[in-house]
All heavy atoms as a GROMACS GRO file, in nm:
protein
  608
    1MET      N    1  16.403  11.234  18.085
    1MET     CA    2  16.285  11.164  18.042
    1MET      C    3  16.186  11.268  17.987
    1MET      O    4  16.171  11.375  18.043
    1MET     CB    5  16.224  11.087  18.160
    1MET     CG    6  16.132  10.980  18.118
    1MET     SD    7  16.090  10.854  18.240
    1MET     CE    8  16.051  10.941  18.384
    2LYS      N    9  16.118  11.231  17.879
    2LYS     CA   10  16.022  11.321  17.817
    2LYS      C   11  15.894  11.328  17.901
    2LYS      O   12  15.863  11.237  17.978
    2LYS     CB   13  15.987  11.273  17.676
    2LYS     CG   14  16.105  11.275  17.581
    2LYS     CD   15  16.064  11.245  17.440
    2LYS     CE   16  15.996  11.111  17.428
    2LYS     NZ   17  15.965  11.073  17.291
    3ALA      N   18  15.821  11.436  17.884
    3ALA     CA   19  15.697  11.457  17.960
    3ALA      C   20  15.595  11.349  17.928
    3ALA      O   21  15.518  11.305  18.015
    3ALA     CB   22  15.640  11.594  17.931
    4SER      N   23  15.592  11.302  17.805
    4SER     CA   24  15.495  11.198  17.769
    4SER      C   25  15.526  11.065  17.839
    4SER      O   26  15.435  10.987  17.866
    4SER     CB   27  15.493  11.178  17.617
    4SER     OG   28  15.619  11.134  17.571
    5ASP      N   29  15.653  11.042  17.872
    5ASP     CA   30  15.689  10.920  17.946
    5ASP      C   31  15.632  10.924  18.087
    5ASP      O   32  15.590  10.822  18.141
    5ASP     CB   33  15.841  10.903  17.950
    5ASP     CG   34  15.900  10.873  17.814
    5ASP    OD1   35  15.825  10.824  17.726
    5ASP    OD2   36  16.019  10.898  17.794
    6TYR      N   37  15.635  11.042  18.148
    6TYR     CA   38  15.575  11.056  18.281
    6TYR      C   39  15.426  11.026  18.276
    6TYR      O   40  15.372  10.959  18.363
    6TYR     CB   41  15.596  11.199  18.334
    6TYR     CG   42  15.738  11.227  18.377
    6TYR    CD1   43  15.823  11.301  18.296
    6TYR    CD2   44  15.785  11.182  18.499
    6TYR    CE1   45  15.953  11.328  18.335
    6TYR    CE2   46  15.914  11.208  18.539
    6TYR     CZ   47  15.998  11.281  18.458
    6TYR     OH   48  16.126  11.306  18.498
    7PHE      N   49  15.360  11.075  18.172
    7PHE     CA   50  15.216  11.050  18.156
    7PHE      C   51  15.190  10.900  18.139
    7PHE      O   52  15.102  10.845  18.204
    7PHE     CB   53  15.161  11.126  18.035
    7PHE     CG   54  15.020  11.088  18.001
    7PHE    CD1   55  14.915  11.137  18.075
    7PHE    CD2   56  14.993  11.003  17.896
    7PHE    CE1   57  14.784  11.103  18.046
    7PHE    CE2   58  14.863  10.967  17.866
    7PHE     CZ   59  14.758  11.017  17.941
    8LYS      N   60  15.266  10.834  18.052
    8LYS     CA   61  15.245  10.692  18.025
    8LYS      C   62  15.265  10.607  18.150
    8LYS      O   63  15.184  10.520  18.182
    8LYS     CB   64  15.340  10.644  17.916
    8LYS     CG   65  15.308  10.697  17.780
    8LYS     CD   66  15.412  10.653  17.680
    8LYS     CE   67  15.402  10.729  17.550
    8LYS     NZ   68  15.512  10.696  17.460
    9LYS      N   69  15.375  10.631  18.223
    9LYS     CA   70  15.403  10.552  18.343
    9LYS      C   71  15.295  10.572  18.449
    9LYS      O   72  15.250  10.476  18.511
    9LYS     CB   73  15.539  10.589  18.400
    9LYS     CG   74  15.654  10.532  18.324
    9LYS     CD   75  15.784  10.563  18.392
    9LYS     CE   76  15.899  10.501  18.318
    9LYS     NZ   77  16.025  10.524  18.388
   10THR      N   78  15.255  10.696  18.469
   10THR     CA   79  15.152  10.724  18.569
   10THR      C   80  15.019  10.662  18.529
   10THR      O   81  14.951  10.601  18.611
   10THR     CB   82  15.134  10.876  18.587
   10THR    OG1   83  15.261  10.932  18.620
   10THR    CG2   84  15.034  10.908  18.695
   11PHE      N   85  14.982  10.677  18.401
   11PHE     CA   86  14.854  10.623  18.355
   11PHE      C   87  14.849  10.472  18.374
   11PHE      O   88  14.752  10.420  18.430
   11PHE     CB   89  14.832  10.657  18.207
   11PHE     CG   90  14.700  10.610  18.154
   11PHE    CD1   91  14.588  10.687  18.172
   11PHE    CD2   92  14.689  10.488  18.091
   11PHE    CE1   93  14.465  10.644  18.125
   11PHE    CE2   94  14.567  10.443  18.044
   11PHE     CZ   95  14.454  10.522  18.061
   12VAL      N   96  14.952  10.402  18.331
   12VAL     CA   97  14.952  10.255  18.343
   12VAL      C   98  14.950  10.212  18.489
   12VAL      O   99  14.872  10.124  18.528
   12VAL     CB  100  15.074  10.196  18.268
   12VAL    CG1  101  15.091  10.049  18.299
   12VAL    CG2  102  15.060  10.218  18.119
   13PHE      N  103  15.034  10.273  18.572
   13PHE     CA  104  15.041  10.235  18.713
   13PHE      C  105  14.907  10.257  18.783
   13PHE      O  106  14.857  10.168  18.852
   13PHE     CB  107  15.152  10.315  18.783
   13PHE     CG  108  15.166  10.285  18.929
   13PHE    CD1  109  15.226  10.168  18.971
   13PHE    CD2  110  15.117  10.373  19.024
   13PHE    CE1  111  15.238  10.139  19.106
   13PHE    CE2  112  15.127  10.346  19.158
   13PHE     CZ  113  15.189  10.228  19.200
   14VAL      N  114  14.848  10.374  18.766
   14VAL     CA  115  14.722  10.405  18.834
   14VAL      C  116  14.608  10.320  18.780
   14VAL      O  117  14.525  10.271  18.856
   14VAL     CB  118  14.690  10.556  18.821
   14VAL    CG1  119  14.551  10.588  18.871
   14VAL    CG2  120  14.792  10.638  18.896
   15PHE      N  121  14.603  10.300  18.649
   15PHE     CA  122  14.496  10.220  18.589
   15PHE      C  123  14.499  10.077  18.640
   15PHE      O  124  14.397  10.023  18.684
   15PHE     CB  125  14.506  10.222  18.437
   15PHE     CG  126  14.399  10.142  18.369
   15PHE    CD1  127  14.270  10.191  18.361
   15PHE    CD2  128  14.426  10.017  18.317
   15PHE    CE1  129  14.169  10.117  18.300
   15PHE    CE2  130  14.327   9.942  18.256
   15PHE     CZ  131  14.197   9.993  18.248
   16VAL      N  132  14.615  10.015  18.638
   16VAL     CA  133  14.626   9.875  18.683
   16VAL      C  134  14.596   9.865  18.832
   16VAL      O  135  14.522   9.775  18.875
   16VAL     CB  136  14.766   9.820  18.649
   16VAL    CG1  137  14.791   9.687  18.716
   16VAL    CG2  138  14.783   9.808  18.499
   17PHE      N  139  14.652   9.955  18.912
   17PHE     CA  140  14.628   9.949  19.056
   17PHE      C  141  14.479   9.970  19.089
   17PHE      O  142  14.421   9.895  19.167
   17PHE     CB  143  14.712  10.055  19.129
   17PHE     CG  144  14.688  10.059  19.276
   17PHE    CD1  145  14.745   9.964  19.359
   17PHE    CD2  146  14.606  10.155  19.332
   17PHE    CE1  147  14.723   9.966  19.496
   17PHE    CE2  148  14.582  10.158  19.468
   17PHE     CZ  149  14.641  10.064  19.550
   18SER      N  150  14.419  10.070  19.028
   18SER     CA  151  14.278  10.100  19.056
   18SER      C  152  14.187   9.986  19.012
   18SER      O  153  14.095   9.947  19.085
   18SER     CB  154  14.239  10.229  18.985
   18SER     OG  155  14.103  10.254  18.998
   19LEU      N  156  14.213   9.932  18.894
   19LEU     CA  157  14.131   9.823  18.843
   19LEU      C  158  14.144   9.699  18.931
   19LEU      O  159  14.044   9.638  18.970
   19LEU     CB  160  14.170   9.792  18.699
   19LEU     CG  161  14.083   9.692  18.625
   19LEU    CD1  162  13.944   9.750  18.606
   19LEU    CD2  163  14.145   9.658  18.492
   20ALA      N  164  14.265   9.663  18.966
   20ALA     CA  165  14.287   9.544  19.049
   20ALA      C  166  14.225   9.563  19.188
   20ALA      O  167  14.163   9.472  19.242
   20ALA     CB  168  14.436   9.516  19.062
   21TYR      N  169  14.241   9.681  19.244
   21TYR     CA  170  14.185   9.709  19.378
   21TYR      C  171  14.034   9.695  19.378
   21TYR      O  172  13.976   9.631  19.467
   21TYR     CB  173  14.226   9.849  19.423
   21TYR     CG  174  14.157   9.895  19.548
   21TYR    CD1  175  14.198   9.847  19.672
   21TYR    CD2  176  14.049   9.982  19.542
   21TYR    CE1  177  14.134   9.888  19.788
   21TYR    CE2  178  13.984  10.022  19.657
   21TYR     CZ  179  14.027   9.975  19.780
   21TYR     OH  180  13.963  10.014  19.894
   22ARG      N  181  13.967   9.756  19.280
   22ARG     CA  182  13.820   9.752  19.276
   22ARG      C  183  13.769   9.610  19.255
   22ARG      O  184  13.670   9.569  19.317
   22ARG     CB  185  13.768   9.842  19.165
   22ARG     CG  186  13.789   9.989  19.188
   22ARG     CD  187  13.686  10.049  19.275
   22ARG     NE  188  13.556  10.025  19.213
   22ARG     CZ  189  13.441  10.050  19.270
   22ARG    NH1  190  13.439  10.101  19.389
   22ARG    NH2  191  13.328  10.025  19.210
   23ILE      N  192  13.834   9.533  19.168
   23ILE     CA  193  13.788   9.397  19.141
   23ILE      C  194  13.808   9.308  19.263
   23ILE      O  195  13.718   9.232  19.302
   23ILE     CB  196  13.857   9.341  19.016
   23ILE    CG1  197  13.803   9.412  18.892
   23ILE    CG2  198  13.837   9.190  19.005
   23ILE    CD1  199  13.872   9.374  18.763
   24VAL      N  200  13.923   9.317  19.327
   24VAL     CA  201  13.949   9.235  19.446
   24VAL      C  202  13.854   9.273  19.559
   24VAL      O  203  13.799   9.187  19.627
   24VAL     CB  204  14.097   9.248  19.490
   24VAL    CG1  205  14.119   9.187  19.627
   24VAL    CG2  206  14.188   9.181  19.388
   25PHE      N  207  13.834   9.403  19.578
   25PHE     CA  208  13.742   9.448  19.683
   25PHE      C  209  13.601   9.398  19.657
   25PHE      O  210  13.531   9.356  19.749
   25PHE     CB  211  13.744   9.602  19.690
   25PHE     CG  212  13.672   9.657  19.807
   25PHE    CD1  213  13.726   9.650  19.934
   25PHE    CD2  214  13.547   9.717  19.791
   25PHE    CE1  215  13.659   9.702  20.044
   25PHE    CE2  216  13.479   9.769  19.900
   25PHE     CZ  217  13.535   9.762  20.027
   26GLN      N  218  13.559   9.399  19.531
   26GLN     CA  219  13.425   9.351  19.496
   26GLN      C  220  13.414   9.199  19.515
   26GLN      O  221  13.309   9.149  19.556
   26GLN     CB  222  13.391   9.387  19.352
   26GLN     CG  223  13.250   9.358  19.312
   26GLN     CD  224  13.150   9.448  19.383
   26GLN    OE1  225  13.183   9.558  19.424
   26GLN    NE2  226  13.030   9.399  19.399
   27LEU      N  227  13.520   9.126  19.488
   27LEU     CA  228  13.517   8.981  19.505
   27LEU      C  229  13.504   8.941  19.652
   27LEU      O  230  13.450   8.835  19.683
   27LEU     CB  231  13.641   8.917  19.444
   27LEU     CG  232  13.644   8.917  19.291
   27LEU    CD1  233  13.777   8.862  19.242
   27LEU    CD2  234  13.530   8.836  19.234
   28PHE      N  235  13.553   9.026  19.743
   28PHE     CA  236  13.535   8.997  19.885
   28PHE      C  237  13.388   9.010  19.925
   28PHE      O  238  13.345   8.947  20.020
   28PHE     CB  239  13.621   9.090  19.972
   28PHE     CG  240  13.762   9.044  19.985
   28PHE    CD1  241  13.866   9.120  19.937
   28PHE    CD2  242  13.792   8.923  20.047
   28PHE    CE1  243  13.997   9.078  19.949
   28PHE    CE2  244  13.922   8.880  20.060
   28PHE     CZ  245  14.025   8.958  20.011
   29ASP      N  246  13.313   9.093  19.854
   29ASP     CA  247  13.170   9.107  19.882
   29ASP      C  248  13.090   8.989  19.827
   29ASP      O  249  12.977   8.965  19.870
   29ASP     CB  250  13.115   9.237  19.824
   29ASP     CG  251  13.158   9.357  19.904
   29ASP    OD1  252  13.200   9.339  20.020
   29ASP    OD2  253  13.149   9.469  19.850
   30GLY      N  254  13.145   8.919  19.730
   30GLY     CA  255  13.076   8.803  19.674
   30GLY      C  256  13.063   8.814  19.524
   30GLY      O  257  13.062   8.922  19.466
   31LEU      N  258  13.053   8.698  19.460
   31LEU     CA  259  13.044   8.694  19.315
   31LEU      C  260  12.905   8.734  19.264
   31LEU      O  261  12.891   8.770  19.147
   31LEU     CB  262  13.078   8.554  19.263
   31LEU     CG  263  13.226   8.516  19.269
   31LEU    CD1  264  13.244   8.371  19.226
   31LEU    CD2  265  13.308   8.607  19.182
   32ASP      N  266  12.806   8.730  19.350
   32ASP     CA  267  12.670   8.762  19.305
   32ASP      C  268  12.654   8.910  19.269
   32ASP      O  269  12.569   8.945  19.187
   32ASP     CB  270  12.566   8.722  19.410
   32ASP     CG  271  12.593   8.785  19.546
   32ASP    OD1  272  12.709   8.820  19.571
   32ASP    OD2  273  12.497   8.796  19.624
   33SER      N  274  12.735   8.998  19.327
   33SER     CA  275  12.726   9.141  19.295
   33SER      C  276  12.820   9.182  19.181
   33SER      O  277  12.821   9.296  19.140
   33SER     CB  278  12.756   9.224  19.419
   33SER     OG  279  12.886   9.196  19.465
   34PHE      N  280  12.897   9.087  19.130
   34PHE     CA  281  12.988   9.114  19.019
   34PHE      C  282  12.910   9.104  18.888
   34PHE      O  283  12.856   9.000  18.854
   34PHE     CB  284  13.102   9.011  19.021
   34PHE     CG  285  13.221   9.050  18.938
   34PHE    CD1  286  13.317   9.134  18.990
   34PHE    CD2  287  13.235   9.003  18.809
   34PHE    CE1  288  13.427   9.169  18.916
   34PHE    CE2  289  13.345   9.038  18.734
   34PHE     CZ  290  13.441   9.122  18.787
   35SER      N  291  12.900   9.214  18.813
   35SER     CA  292  12.820   9.215  18.692
   35SER      C  293  12.891   9.294  18.582
   35SER      O  294  12.994   9.356  18.606
   35SER     CB  295  12.682   9.276  18.719
   35SER     OG  296  12.697   9.412  18.753
   36LEU      N  297  12.831   9.294  18.466
   36LEU     CA  298  12.886   9.370  18.353
   36LEU      C  299  12.879   9.520  18.381
   36LEU      O  300  12.972   9.595  18.347
   36LEU     CB  301  12.810   9.336  18.224
   36LEU     CG  302  12.860   9.405  18.098
   36LEU    CD1  303  13.003   9.364  18.069
   36LEU    CD2  304  12.771   9.372  17.981
   37LYS      N  305  12.772   9.563  18.447
   37LYS     CA  306  12.759   9.704  18.482
   37LYS      C  307  12.871   9.747  18.576
   37LYS      O  308  12.930   9.854  18.560
   37LYS     CB  309  12.623   9.728  18.548
   37LYS     CG  310  12.599   9.871  18.587
   37LYS     CD  311  12.464   9.888  18.653
   37LYS     CE  312  12.446  10.030  18.702
   37LYS     NZ  313  12.321  10.047  18.774
   38PHE      N  314  12.901   9.664  18.676
   38PHE     CA  315  13.011   9.693  18.768
   38PHE      C  316  13.143   9.700  18.694
   38PHE      O  317  13.224   9.790  18.717
   38PHE     CB  318  13.019   9.588  18.879
   38PHE     CG  319  13.148   9.591  18.954
   38PHE    CD1  320  13.172   9.690  19.048
   38PHE    CD2  321  13.247   9.497  18.928
   38PHE    CE1  322  13.293   9.695  19.116
   38PHE    CE2  323  13.367   9.502  18.996
   38PHE     CZ  324  13.390   9.600  19.090
   39LEU      N  325  13.166   9.606  18.603
   39LEU     CA  326  13.292   9.602  18.529
   39LEU      C  327  13.308   9.725  18.440
   39LEU      O  328  13.416   9.786  18.438
   39LEU     CB  329  13.300   9.474  18.444
   39LEU     CG  330  13.432   9.451  18.372
   39LEU    CD1  331  13.545   9.435  18.471
   39LEU    CD2  332  13.421   9.328  18.284
   40LEU      N  333  13.204   9.765  18.371
   40LEU     CA  334  13.211   9.884  18.286
   40LEU      C  335  13.231  10.011  18.368
   40LEU      O  336  13.309  10.099  18.331
   40LEU     CB  337  13.085   9.896  18.201
   40LEU     CG  338  13.070   9.789  18.091
   40LEU    CD1  339  12.936   9.806  18.022
   40LEU    CD2  340  13.184   9.798  17.992
   41LYS      N  341  13.162  10.019  18.480
   41LYS     CA  342  13.177  10.135  18.568
   41LYS      C  343  13.319  10.141  18.625
   41LYS      O  344  13.380  10.248  18.631
   41LYS     CB  345  13.075  10.129  18.681
   41LYS     CG  346  13.073  10.254  18.767
   41LYS     CD  347  12.955  10.255  18.863
   41LYS     CE  348  12.978  10.160  18.975
   41LYS     NZ  349  12.881  10.173  19.084
   42THR      N  350  13.372  10.028  18.663
   42THR     CA  351  13.509  10.022  18.716
   42THR      C  352  13.611  10.060  18.610
   42THR      O  353  13.705  10.134  18.638
   42THR     CB  354  13.538   9.880  18.771
   42THR    OG1  355  13.444   9.850  18.874
   42THR    CG2  356  13.678   9.870  18.825
   43LEU      N  357  13.592  10.011  18.488
   43LEU     CA  358  13.684  10.049  18.379
   43LEU      C  359  13.678  10.199  18.353
   43LEU      O  360  13.781  10.264  18.332
   43LEU     CB  361  13.650   9.972  18.251
   43LEU     CG  362  13.693   9.827  18.247
   43LEU    CD1  363  13.637   9.760  18.122
   43LEU    CD2  364  13.843   9.816  18.248
   44PHE      N  365  13.558  10.256  18.354
   44PHE     CA  366  13.543  10.399  18.330
   44PHE      C  367  13.609  10.482  18.440
   44PHE      O  368  13.684  10.576  18.413
   44PHE     CB  369  13.394  10.436  18.318
   44PHE     CG  370  13.371  10.582  18.303
   44PHE    CD1  371  13.400  10.646  18.183
   44PHE    CD2  372  13.320  10.656  18.409
   44PHE    CE1  373  13.379  10.782  18.169
   44PHE    CE2  374  13.299  10.792  18.395
   44PHE     CZ  375  13.329  10.856  18.276
   45VAL      N  376  13.583  10.447  18.565
   45VAL     CA  377  13.640  10.522  18.678
   45VAL      C  378  13.792  10.507  18.681
   45VAL      O  379  13.864  10.605  18.704
   45VAL     CB  380  13.576  10.476  18.811
   45VAL    CG1  381  13.650  10.532  18.931
   45VAL    CG2  382  13.430  10.515  18.815
   46SER      N  383  13.842  10.387  18.656
   46SER     CA  384  13.988  10.365  18.655
   46SER      C  385  14.054  10.444  18.543
   46SER      O  386  14.159  10.505  18.562
   46SER     CB  387  14.019  10.217  18.638
   46SER     OG  388  13.971  10.145  18.748
   47THR      N  389  13.992  10.445  18.426
   47THR     CA  390  14.048  10.520  18.312
   47THR      C  391  14.045  10.670  18.340
   47THR      O  392  14.144  10.740  18.314
   47THR     CB  393  13.968  10.490  18.185
   47THR    OG1  394  13.969  10.349  18.161
   47THR    CG2  395  14.028  10.561  18.065
   48LEU      N  396  13.935  10.720  18.393
   48LEU     CA  397  13.924  10.862  18.422
   48LEU      C  398  14.024  10.905  18.530
   48LEU      O  399  14.091  11.008  18.516
   48LEU     CB  400  13.781  10.896  18.466
   48LEU     CG  401  13.748  11.043  18.481
   48LEU    CD1  402  13.758  11.112  18.345
   48LEU    CD2  403  13.608  11.058  18.536
   49THR      N  404  14.036  10.826  18.635
   49THR     CA  405  14.132  10.856  18.741
   49THR      C  406  14.275  10.855  18.689
   49THR      O  407  14.354  10.945  18.717
   49THR     CB  408  14.118  10.755  18.857
   49THR    OG1  409  13.984  10.756  18.903
   49THR    CG2  410  14.213  10.788  18.970
   50ALA      N  411  14.309  10.752  18.611
   50ALA     CA  412  14.444  10.742  18.555
   50ALA      C  413  14.471  10.856  18.458
   50ALA      O  414  14.582  10.909  18.452
   50ALA     CB  415  14.461  10.607  18.487
   51LEU      N  416  14.372  10.896  18.381
   51LEU     CA  417  14.389  11.006  18.286
   51LEU      C  418  14.415  11.138  18.359
   51LEU      O  419  14.506  11.213  18.322
   51LEU     CB  420  14.265  11.017  18.198
   51LEU     CG  421  14.271  11.114  18.082
   51LEU    CD1  422  14.378  11.070  17.984
   51LEU    CD2  423  14.137  11.120  18.012
   52ILE      N  424  14.338  11.166  18.463
   52ILE     CA  425  14.357  11.290  18.539
   52ILE      C  426  14.494  11.292  18.605
   52ILE      O  427  14.568  11.391  18.595
   52ILE     CB  428  14.244  11.307  18.642
   52ILE    CG1  429  14.113  11.336  18.571
   52ILE    CG2  430  14.277  11.418  18.742
   52ILE    CD1  431  13.992  11.331  18.660
   53LEU      N  432  14.532  11.183  18.673
   53LEU     CA  433  14.662  11.180  18.739
   53LEU      C  434  14.776  11.180  18.638
   53LEU      O  435  14.882  11.237  18.663
   53LEU     CB  436  14.671  11.060  18.832
   53LEU     CG  437  14.582  11.068  18.955
   53LEU    CD1  438  14.592  10.940  19.037
   53LEU    CD2  439  14.615  11.188  19.040
   54GLY      N  440  14.756  11.117  18.524
   54GLY     CA  441  14.858  11.118  18.419
   54GLY      C  442  14.879  11.257  18.362
   54GLY      O  443  14.993  11.299  18.338
   55ILE      N  444  14.772  11.332  18.343
   55ILE     CA  445  14.783  11.470  18.292
   55ILE      C  446  14.852  11.558  18.396
   55ILE      O  447  14.939  11.640  18.362
   55ILE     CB  448  14.645  11.526  18.255
   55ILE    CG1  449  14.594  11.456  18.129
   55ILE    CG2  450  14.651  11.676  18.233
   55ILE    CD1  451  14.451  11.486  18.094
   56LEU      N  452  14.818  11.541  18.523
   56LEU     CA  453  14.885  11.618  18.628
   56LEU      C  454  15.035  11.587  18.631
   56LEU      O  455  15.118  11.676  18.644
   56LEU     CB  456  14.823  11.589  18.764
   56LEU     CG  457  14.687  11.651  18.791
   56LEU    CD1  458  14.633  11.602  18.924
   56LEU    CD2  459  14.698  11.802  18.791
   57ASN      N  460  15.070  11.460  18.619
   57ASN     CA  461  15.210  11.421  18.622
   57ASN      C  462  15.284  11.462  18.495
   57ASN      O  463  15.405  11.474  18.494
   57ASN     CB  464  15.226  11.271  18.645
   57ASN     CG  465  15.362  11.237  18.701
   57ASN    OD1  466  15.430  11.322  18.756
   57ASN    ND2  467  15.401  11.113  18.688
   58TYR      N  468  15.212  11.486  18.388
   58TYR     CA  469  15.273  11.536  18.265
   58TYR      C  470  15.338  11.672  18.291
   58TYR      O  471  15.444  11.702  18.238
   58TYR     CB  472  15.165  11.548  18.157
   58TYR     CG  473  15.213  11.601  18.025
   58TYR    CD1  474  15.272  11.516  17.933
   58TYR    CD2  475  15.198  11.734  17.992
   58TYR    CE1  476  15.316  11.563  17.810
   58TYR    CE2  477  15.241  11.783  17.869
   58TYR     CZ  478  15.300  11.696  17.779
   58TYR     OH  479  15.342  11.744  17.658
   59PHE      N  480  15.275  11.752  18.376
   59PHE     CA  481  15.327  11.885  18.407
   59PHE      C  482  15.419  11.886  18.530
   59PHE      O  483  15.515  11.960  18.535
   59PHE     CB  484  15.212  11.984  18.427
   59PHE     CG  485  15.130  12.003  18.303
   59PHE    CD1  486  15.003  11.950  18.295
   59PHE    CD2  487  15.181  12.070  18.195
   59PHE    CE1  488  14.926  11.967  18.181
   59PHE    CE2  489  15.106  12.088  18.079
   59PHE     CZ  490  14.978  12.036  18.073
   60VAL      N  491  15.388  11.803  18.630
   60VAL     CA  492  15.465  11.802  18.754
   60VAL      C  493  15.595  11.722  18.739
   60VAL      O  494  15.697  11.757  18.797
   60VAL     CB  495  15.380  11.747  18.870
   60VAL    CG1  496  15.460  11.735  18.998
   60VAL    CG2  497  15.259  11.834  18.893
   61LYS      N  498  15.590  11.614  18.663
   61LYS     CA  499  15.704  11.526  18.636
   61LYS      C  500  15.756  11.458  18.764
   61LYS      O  501  15.873  11.460  18.795
   61LYS     CB  502  15.816  11.602  18.566
   61LYS     CG  503  15.776  11.648  18.428
   61LYS     CD  504  15.886  11.726  18.364
   61LYS     CE  505  15.849  11.772  18.227
   61LYS     NZ  506  15.744  11.870  18.221
   62PHE      N  507  15.665  11.395  18.836
   62PHE     CA  508  15.698  11.318  18.955
   62PHE      C  509  15.725  11.174  18.914
   62PHE      O  510  15.639  11.110  18.853
   62PHE     CB  511  15.583  11.324  19.056
   62PHE     CG  512  15.606  11.243  19.179
   62PHE    CD1  513  15.695  11.285  19.275
   62PHE    CD2  514  15.540  11.123  19.197
   62PHE    CE1  515  15.718  11.211  19.389
   62PHE    CE2  516  15.562  11.047  19.311
   62PHE     CZ  517  15.651  11.092  19.407
   63GLU      N  518  15.844  11.120  18.946
   63GLU     CA  519  15.879  10.984  18.907
   63GLU      C  520  15.827  10.884  19.009
   63GLU      O  521  15.865  10.887  19.125
   63GLU     CB  522  16.030  10.970  18.894
   63GLU     CG  523  16.077  10.982  18.752
   63GLU     CD  524  16.223  10.943  18.738
   63GLU    OE1  525  16.252  10.823  18.733
   63GLU    OE2  526  16.304  11.036  18.732
   64ILE      N  527  15.739  10.795  18.965
   64ILE     CA  528  15.686  10.691  19.053
   64ILE      C  529  15.787  10.578  19.067
   64ILE      O  530  15.819  10.535  19.175
   64ILE     CB  531  15.552  10.637  18.998
   64ILE    CG1  532  15.447  10.747  19.002
   64ILE    CG2  533  15.506  10.517  19.078
   64ILE    CD1  534  15.317  10.711  18.936
   65ILE      N  535  15.836  10.533  18.955
   65ILE     CA  536  15.934  10.424  18.953
   65ILE      C  537  16.066  10.482  18.904
   65ILE      O  538  16.078  10.525  18.789
   65ILE     CB  539  15.888  10.310  18.861
   65ILE    CG1  540  15.753  10.259  18.906
   65ILE    CG2  541  15.991  10.199  18.859
   65ILE    CD1  542  15.687  10.164  18.810
   66LYS      N  543  16.164  10.485  18.992
   66LYS     CA  544  16.293  10.543  18.955
   66LYS      C  545  16.388  10.433  18.910
   66LYS      O  546  16.393  10.326  18.968
   66LYS     CB  547  16.354  10.616  19.073
   66LYS     CG  548  16.275  10.737  19.116
   66LYS     CD  549  16.342  10.807  19.230
   66LYS     CE  550  16.258  10.926  19.273
   66LYS     NZ  551  16.318  11.001  19.380
   67LYS      N  552  16.461  10.462  18.805
   67LYS     CA  553  16.562  10.369  18.756
   67LYS      C  554  16.694  10.403  18.823
   67LYS      O  555  16.735  10.518  18.829
   67LYS     CB  556  16.578  10.379  18.605
   67LYS     CG  557  16.459  10.330  18.528
   67LYS     CD  558  16.487  10.335  18.380
   67LYS     CE  559  16.367  10.285  18.302
   67LYS     NZ  560  16.390  10.294  18.158
   68ASN      N  561  16.760  10.300  18.875
   68ASN     CA  562  16.890  10.322  18.937
   68ASN      C  563  16.997  10.319  18.829
   68ASN      O  564  17.006  10.224  18.752
   68ASN     CB  565  16.919  10.213  19.040
   68ASN     CG  566  16.828  10.225  19.161
   68ASN    OD1  567  16.780  10.334  19.189
   68ASN    ND2  568  16.806  10.115  19.230
   69LYS      N  569  17.076  10.423  18.825
   69LYS     CA  570  17.186  10.430  18.730
   69LYS      C  571  17.314  10.411  18.806
   69LYS      O  572  17.374  10.504  18.859
   69LYS     CB  573  17.188  10.565  18.657
   69LYS     CG  574  17.069  10.585  18.567
   69LYS     CD  575  17.080  10.716  18.493
   69LYS     CE  576  16.961  10.734  18.402
   69LYS     NZ  577  16.968  10.860  18.328
   70SER      N  578  17.358  10.287  18.817
   70SER     CA  579  17.482  10.260  18.889
   70SER      C  580  17.589  10.221  18.789
   70SER      O  581  17.564  10.148  18.691
   70SER     CB  582  17.461  10.148  18.991
   70SER     OG  583  17.419  10.031  18.925
   71ASN      N  584  17.705  10.269  18.811
   71ASN     CA  585  17.818  10.239  18.725
   71ASN      C  586  17.903  10.129  18.788
   71ASN      O  587  17.977  10.154  18.884
   71ASN     CB  588  17.905  10.364  18.702
   71ASN     CG  589  17.828  10.470  18.626
   71ASN    OD1  590  17.743  10.438  18.546
   71ASN    ND2  591  17.861  10.597  18.651
   72ASN      N  592  17.887  10.010  18.740
   72ASN     CA  593  17.965   9.896  18.791
   72ASN      C  594  18.082   9.873  18.697
   72ASN      O  595  18.068   9.812  18.594
   72ASN     CB  596  17.878   9.770  18.800
   72ASN     CG  597  17.766   9.787  18.899
   72ASN    OD1  598  17.781   9.861  18.996
   72ASN    ND2  599  17.656   9.720  18.876
   73LYS      N  600  18.196   9.923  18.736
   73LYS     CA  601  18.316   9.907  18.652
   73LYS      C  602  18.419   9.828  18.724
   73LYS      O  603  18.440   9.831  18.837
   73LYS     CB  604  18.374  10.044  18.612
   73LYS     CG  605  18.280  10.116  18.518
   73LYS     CD  606  18.342  10.246  18.477
   73LYS     CE  607  18.249  10.321  18.384
   73LYS     NZ  608  18.304  10.446  18.339
   0.00000   0.00000   0.00000
């Protein structure tokens, strides 16, 4: 697998997980605190976190989701 594939997989996984976690956690506090400022801040933090971890994984090449290669003959 190419190094850019490691970056893409890590970025997408971390971004989606972080975004979903923050939104669900905020919804437990109530809808009155959910605002555009919160959403923009969450998008920024999720993107920054995913970018940093994606760049690290570009060099480390740690596979989060492994594909099973089984030969069924």
